C-alpha positions as CSV (number, residue, x, y, z in Angstrom):
1,M,-117.8,-15.5,-145.3
2,S,-115.4,-12.3,-145.1
3,G,-117.2,-8.5,-144.5
4,L,-120.1,-9.9,-142.9
5,P,-121.3,-8.7,-139.2
6,P,-121.0,-11.3,-136.1
7,V,-124.5,-12.7,-136.6
8,A,-124.4,-13.1,-139.6
9,E,-121.3,-14.7,-139.6
10,A,-122.7,-17.4,-136.7
11,L,-126.4,-17.9,-138.6
12,L,-124.5,-19.5,-141.6
13,A,-123.6,-22.5,-139.2
14,P,-126.7,-25.2,-139.5
15,E,-126.5,-25.4,-136.1
16,V,-127.7,-22.7,-135.0
17,Y,-131.3,-23.5,-136.5
18,P,-134.2,-25.8,-134.3
19,E,-134.4,-27.7,-137.9
20,R,-131.0,-28.1,-137.8
21,P,-130.7,-28.2,-142.1
22,E,-127.5,-29.9,-143.8
23,R,-127.2,-26.3,-144.8
24,V,-127.5,-23.2,-145.7
25,E,-127.8,-20.6,-147.8
26,L,-127.1,-16.5,-148.3
27,I,-128.9,-14.5,-150.0
28,Q,-128.0,-10.2,-149.3
29,T,-130.2,-7.2,-150.3
30,H,-129.3,-3.5,-149.9
31,L,-131.5,-4.0,-146.6
32,S,-131.5,-7.6,-145.2
33,F,-130.0,-10.6,-145.2
34,V,-132.0,-13.7,-145.9
35,F,-130.6,-17.3,-144.8
36,L,-132.3,-20.7,-146.6
37,A,-132.4,-23.4,-144.3
38,G,-133.9,-26.7,-145.3
39,Q,-137.8,-25.7,-145.8
40,S,-137.3,-22.6,-143.3
41,V,-136.0,-18.6,-144.3
42,Y,-134.8,-16.4,-142.1
43,K,-134.3,-12.8,-142.9
44,V,-132.6,-10.4,-140.5
45,K,-132.5,-6.7,-141.4
46,K,-129.3,-4.7,-141.7
47,P,-128.3,-2.2,-139.7
48,V,-128.5,0.6,-142.1
49,N,-130.0,4.0,-142.3
50,F,-130.0,4.9,-146.3
51,G,-133.4,7.9,-145.3
52,F,-135.9,6.8,-146.9
53,V,-135.3,3.2,-144.5
54,D,-133.7,3.6,-141.5
55,F,-132.8,0.3,-139.2
56,T,-129.6,1.0,-137.2
57,T,-131.5,0.1,-134.1
58,V,-132.3,-3.9,-132.0
59,E,-135.9,-1.9,-131.3
60,R,-136.1,0.0,-134.6
61,R,-135.4,-4.2,-136.7
62,R,-137.4,-6.0,-134.6
63,Y,-140.1,-3.7,-135.2
64,F,-140.0,-3.6,-138.5
65,C,-139.8,-6.9,-138.8
66,Q,-143.4,-7.1,-137.7
67,Q,-144.8,-4.9,-140.1
68,E,-143.1,-7.4,-142.1
69,V,-145.4,-10.8,-141.5
70,E,-147.9,-8.6,-140.9
71,L,-148.3,-6.8,-144.0
72,N,-147.2,-9.1,-145.8
73,R,-149.3,-11.9,-144.8
74,R,-151.9,-10.1,-147.0
75,L,-151.1,-11.6,-150.1
76,A,-149.3,-14.4,-148.3
77,P,-151.0,-15.6,-145.6
78,T,-149.2,-18.8,-145.4
79,V,-145.5,-18.1,-145.7
80,Y,-144.2,-15.9,-143.6
81,L,-145.3,-17.4,-140.1
82,G,-143.2,-14.5,-137.5
83,V,-140.8,-13.0,-136.1
84,V,-138.2,-15.0,-133.9
85,E,-135.8,-14.1,-131.2
86,I,-132.0,-14.7,-132.8
87,T,-130.6,-14.8,-128.9
88,R,-127.3,-14.8,-127.1
89,G,-126.9,-18.2,-124.5
90,E,-124.4,-17.8,-121.8
91,D,-122.1,-19.9,-123.2
92,G,-121.8,-16.8,-126.5
93,R,-123.5,-19.3,-128.8
94,L,-126.2,-17.6,-130.8
95,A,-128.8,-19.7,-131.4
96,L,-132.8,-18.6,-132.6
97,G,-135.4,-18.5,-130.5
98,G,-132.8,-19.8,-127.5
99,E,-132.8,-18.8,-124.0
100,G,-130.7,-16.4,-123.2
101,E,-130.0,-12.2,-123.8
102,T,-132.0,-10.7,-127.4
103,V,-129.7,-9.9,-129.9
104,E,-131.4,-9.5,-133.0
105,Y,-134.0,-10.2,-135.0
106,A,-135.3,-12.9,-137.3
107,V,-138.5,-12.8,-139.7
108,H,-139.2,-17.4,-139.9
109,M,-140.8,-17.7,-143.7
110,K,-141.6,-21.0,-145.4
111,R,-139.6,-22.0,-148.4
112,L,-141.0,-21.7,-151.7
113,P,-139.6,-23.2,-154.5
114,M,-137.7,-20.8,-156.0
115,E,-137.7,-22.6,-159.3
116,R,-140.6,-21.0,-159.9
117,T,-140.4,-17.5,-158.8
118,L,-141.4,-15.2,-162.0
119,D,-138.0,-14.5,-162.1
120,R,-136.6,-17.6,-162.9
121,L,-139.2,-18.6,-165.3
122,L,-139.2,-15.0,-167.6
123,E,-134.9,-16.5,-167.6
124,R,-136.0,-20.6,-169.0
125,R,-139.0,-18.6,-171.4
126,E,-141.5,-20.8,-169.1
127,A,-143.7,-17.5,-168.2
128,T,-146.8,-17.4,-170.1
129,A,-149.3,-15.1,-170.7
130,A,-151.8,-17.6,-169.0
131,M,-149.4,-16.9,-166.0
132,L,-149.5,-13.2,-166.0
133,D,-153.5,-13.4,-166.1
134,E,-153.2,-15.3,-162.6
135,V,-151.0,-12.3,-161.2
136,A,-152.9,-9.6,-162.5
137,R,-156.2,-11.0,-161.0
138,K,-154.9,-11.4,-157.9
139,L,-153.6,-7.8,-157.8
140,V,-157.0,-6.4,-159.3
141,D,-158.3,-8.4,-155.6
142,F,-156.0,-7.5,-154.1
143,H,-156.4,-3.8,-155.0
144,R,-159.9,-3.7,-155.1
145,S,-159.1,-4.5,-150.9
146,S,-156.7,-2.5,-149.3
147,R,-157.0,1.1,-148.1
148,G,-157.9,3.3,-149.8
149,N,-158.6,6.2,-146.5
150,Q,-158.1,9.7,-146.6
151,E,-154.4,9.5,-144.8
152,V,-154.0,6.6,-148.1
153,A,-155.4,9.2,-150.3
154,S,-152.8,11.9,-149.6
155,F,-149.8,10.1,-150.7
156,G,-151.2,10.7,-154.4
157,D,-150.5,14.2,-155.0
158,I,-148.0,16.0,-157.2
159,P,-146.1,17.2,-154.4
160,T,-145.2,13.4,-152.3
161,I,-144.7,12.0,-156.3
162,A,-142.5,14.4,-156.5
163,Q,-140.8,14.3,-153.3
164,N,-140.2,10.4,-154.0
165,T,-138.4,11.1,-157.6
166,E,-136.4,14.4,-156.1
167,E,-134.8,11.9,-153.2
168,N,-134.6,8.8,-155.8
169,F,-132.9,11.8,-157.9
170,A,-130.4,13.0,-154.7
171,Q,-129.9,9.8,-153.4
172,V,-128.0,8.7,-157.2
173,E,-126.1,11.1,-157.4
174,R,-122.9,9.6,-156.1
175,Y,-123.6,7.3,-158.6
176,V,-123.0,10.1,-161.4
177,G,-121.0,8.5,-163.8
178,I,-120.4,5.2,-162.4
179,S,-124.8,3.6,-162.5
180,I,-125.5,6.0,-164.9
181,P,-124.0,8.4,-167.3
182,P,-124.4,12.2,-166.7
183,H,-126.6,13.2,-169.8
184,A,-129.1,9.7,-168.4
185,Q,-128.9,12.0,-164.8
186,E,-130.4,15.1,-166.4
187,L,-132.8,13.2,-169.0
188,I,-134.2,11.6,-166.6
189,K,-134.5,14.7,-163.8
190,A,-135.9,16.6,-167.0
191,Y,-138.7,14.1,-168.0
192,T,-140.3,13.7,-164.8
193,R,-140.7,17.1,-163.5
194,A,-142.1,18.3,-167.3
195,F,-144.9,15.3,-166.7
196,L,-145.6,15.7,-163.5
197,K,-146.1,20.0,-164.0
198,E,-147.7,19.3,-167.5
199,K,-149.7,16.4,-167.1
200,A,-151.4,17.6,-163.8
201,P,-154.8,17.1,-164.0
202,L,-153.6,13.3,-164.4
203,F,-152.8,12.6,-161.4
204,K,-155.5,14.5,-159.0
205,M,-158.4,12.7,-162.0
206,R,-156.7,9.0,-160.9
207,L,-156.5,10.8,-156.8
208,A,-160.6,11.6,-156.9
209,Q,-160.9,8.2,-158.2
210,G,-159.2,6.3,-155.4
211,R,-156.9,4.6,-157.1
212,I,-154.2,5.5,-154.5
213,R,-154.2,2.0,-152.2
214,D,-152.3,0.6,-149.7
215,C,-150.2,-1.5,-151.9
216,H,-147.6,-3.6,-152.6
217,G,-144.7,-1.0,-153.1
218,D,-142.2,-3.5,-155.3
219,L,-143.8,-6.1,-157.4
220,H,-141.0,-7.0,-159.2
221,S,-141.1,-11.2,-160.5
222,A,-138.2,-11.9,-157.9
223,H,-140.8,-11.3,-155.7
224,I,-143.8,-13.5,-157.1
225,C,-144.0,-17.1,-156.9
226,L,-146.2,-19.1,-159.2
227,A,-146.2,-22.8,-157.3
228,D,-149.8,-24.6,-156.3
229,E,-150.7,-21.7,-156.1
230,V,-149.8,-17.2,-156.8
231,Y,-147.8,-16.1,-153.8
232,I,-146.8,-12.5,-153.7
233,F,-144.4,-11.7,-151.0
234,D,-141.7,-9.4,-149.9
235,C,-143.2,-6.1,-149.9
236,I,-142.3,-2.5,-148.7
237,E,-143.1,-2.6,-144.9
238,F,-140.6,0.3,-143.6
239,N,-142.2,3.3,-145.7
240,D,-145.5,3.8,-145.6
241,R,-144.6,6.4,-148.7
242,F,-143.3,4.1,-150.6
243,R,-146.4,1.0,-150.3
244,Y,-149.3,4.1,-151.2
245,C,-149.4,5.2,-154.3
246,D,-151.7,5.2,-157.3
247,V,-152.3,1.5,-158.6
248,A,-151.0,2.3,-161.9
249,S,-147.3,2.6,-160.1
250,E,-147.6,-0.4,-158.9
251,V,-149.0,-2.0,-162.4
252,A,-145.7,-0.4,-164.5
253,F,-143.6,-2.1,-162.1
254,L,-143.8,-5.3,-163.1
255,A,-145.0,-4.0,-166.4
256,M,-140.8,-2.9,-166.4
257,D,-139.5,-5.7,-165.2
258,L,-141.0,-7.5,-168.0
259,D,-140.4,-5.3,-170.7
260,Y,-135.7,-5.6,-169.2
261,H,-136.0,-9.6,-168.9
262,G,-137.4,-8.9,-172.7
263,R,-141.1,-10.1,-172.8
264,P,-142.8,-6.7,-174.0
265,D,-145.2,-8.9,-174.9
266,L,-145.7,-10.1,-172.0
267,A,-145.6,-7.0,-170.3
268,S,-148.3,-5.9,-172.7
269,R,-150.9,-8.5,-171.8
270,F,-150.4,-8.0,-168.1
271,V,-151.6,-4.3,-168.5
272,Q,-154.3,-5.4,-170.8
273,T,-155.7,-8.2,-168.1
274,Y,-155.3,-5.6,-165.4
275,V,-157.2,-3.0,-166.9
276,E,-160.4,-5.0,-168.2
277,L,-160.8,-6.6,-164.8
278,S,-160.5,-3.5,-162.8
279,E,-162.1,-1.0,-165.5
280,D,-158.8,1.5,-165.1
281,E,-159.0,3.2,-168.6
282,G,-157.1,5.5,-167.4
283,L,-154.3,3.8,-166.1
284,P,-152.3,4.1,-169.5
285,T,-152.0,7.4,-169.7
286,V,-149.2,7.3,-166.7
287,L,-148.0,3.5,-167.8
288,D,-144.7,5.3,-168.7
289,F,-144.2,7.9,-166.0
290,Y,-144.2,5.7,-163.3
291,K,-142.4,2.6,-165.9
292,C,-139.4,4.9,-165.7
293,Y,-140.0,5.8,-162.1
294,R,-140.0,2.4,-161.3
295,A,-137.1,1.3,-163.7
296,Y,-134.6,4.2,-162.1
297,V,-135.6,2.8,-158.4
298,R,-133.6,-1.1,-159.5
299,G,-131.2,0.9,-160.6
300,K,-130.4,3.2,-157.2
301,V,-131.3,0.4,-154.9
302,E,-128.7,-2.0,-157.8
303,S,-126.4,0.8,-157.5
304,L,-126.7,0.6,-153.2
305,K,-124.8,-2.4,-152.6
306,L,-121.4,-0.6,-154.0
307,D,-120.9,0.4,-151.0
308,D,-122.1,-2.4,-148.9
309,P,-118.4,-3.4,-147.1
310,A,-120.6,-7.4,-146.5
311,V,-121.5,-7.8,-150.1
312,P,-118.5,-9.7,-152.1
313,E,-116.9,-8.2,-155.5
314,E,-118.2,-10.6,-157.3
315,E,-121.9,-9.8,-156.6
316,K,-121.1,-5.4,-157.3
317,A,-119.9,-6.2,-160.4
318,E,-123.5,-8.3,-161.0
319,G,-125.1,-5.3,-158.8
320,L,-123.3,-2.8,-161.4
321,A,-124.3,-4.6,-164.4
322,R,-128.2,-4.7,-163.6
323,A,-128.1,-1.2,-162.8
324,Q,-126.5,0.1,-165.6
325,R,-129.2,-2.0,-168.2
326,Y,-132.2,-0.6,-165.6
327,F,-131.7,2.8,-166.0
328,E,-131.0,2.6,-169.8
329,L,-134.3,1.7,-169.5
330,A,-135.5,4.0,-167.4
331,C,-134.0,6.8,-171.0
332,T,-136.3,4.1,-173.0
333,Y,-139.1,5.6,-171.1
334,A,-138.1,9.3,-170.5
335,S,-136.9,9.5,-174.5
336,A,-138.1,7.7,-177.5
337,E,-134.3,7.3,-178.5
338,G,-133.3,6.8,-175.1
339,C,-130.4,7.7,-173.7
340,R,-128.0,9.0,-176.7
341,R,-124.4,9.3,-175.6
342,E,-123.2,12.6,-175.7
343,P,-121.1,13.1,-179.2
């Protein structure tokens, strides 16, 4: 596969794996190469630096592999099996967990049934309100038990939220006119800044109520699997600032993604169930703000793939279409009229 670095190219060969799978499939994100090998999954971090994440050294990639395993075991303890060394033997060949020089690291995971991930269920119109009730129940329990100390709570203040949103705006600037129209960028900026200024008491109240927790941080439908139990995986491990957040931001992420998939009914049911179980009556007051923020983040993530030389052109085209849809959705939360086209 052209454009892949040597380590990723080598990991496409079944003989590299201790399981000796019949075939190996590769899935790419803006941050990782994910190899599906039989009943196992191996995730290798790309040597990228986007400002909000820095994986540019082998040591940093090793550290964040360890963080990924530790943090994801909170919600999927049986899925995350550990960190595996990728070694180069005397013959120059690479192997997982072999002898020789360690050249890279991979997160080793148990493979979940992909057909049972929530995004696939949504595509097949098989997702139900009862399923979202189970997700809400698991999430409420998780948020209650997750860290919410003074260090974590400090990330829920206005300056930190503004840092996140302004950072997003700066990082998307290069894609204005490509995945997001100029007027849409300005509309979302204006809405975000005005809401933070005018509704500051809401954010202060939620901080005082202990609603800022060590969350998952990337709760969209592709990271939820409804199989023999509810598995929630692939949390943010590379930046505490994105994981320490208002639980409303976490709930808004999945609710936004359900909207994106054309199921606002399930989004409403999920939010309602979460609010009832958590007794968080104030959550709806900031829900649309965080939905806008999360849709914008997803648009940014899809846009970043456009500059990745390892991503095939067909996937870039698909990513561009998704980015445009996410940015359009962000506009609907920012304005009742959405991002009207400029005359």
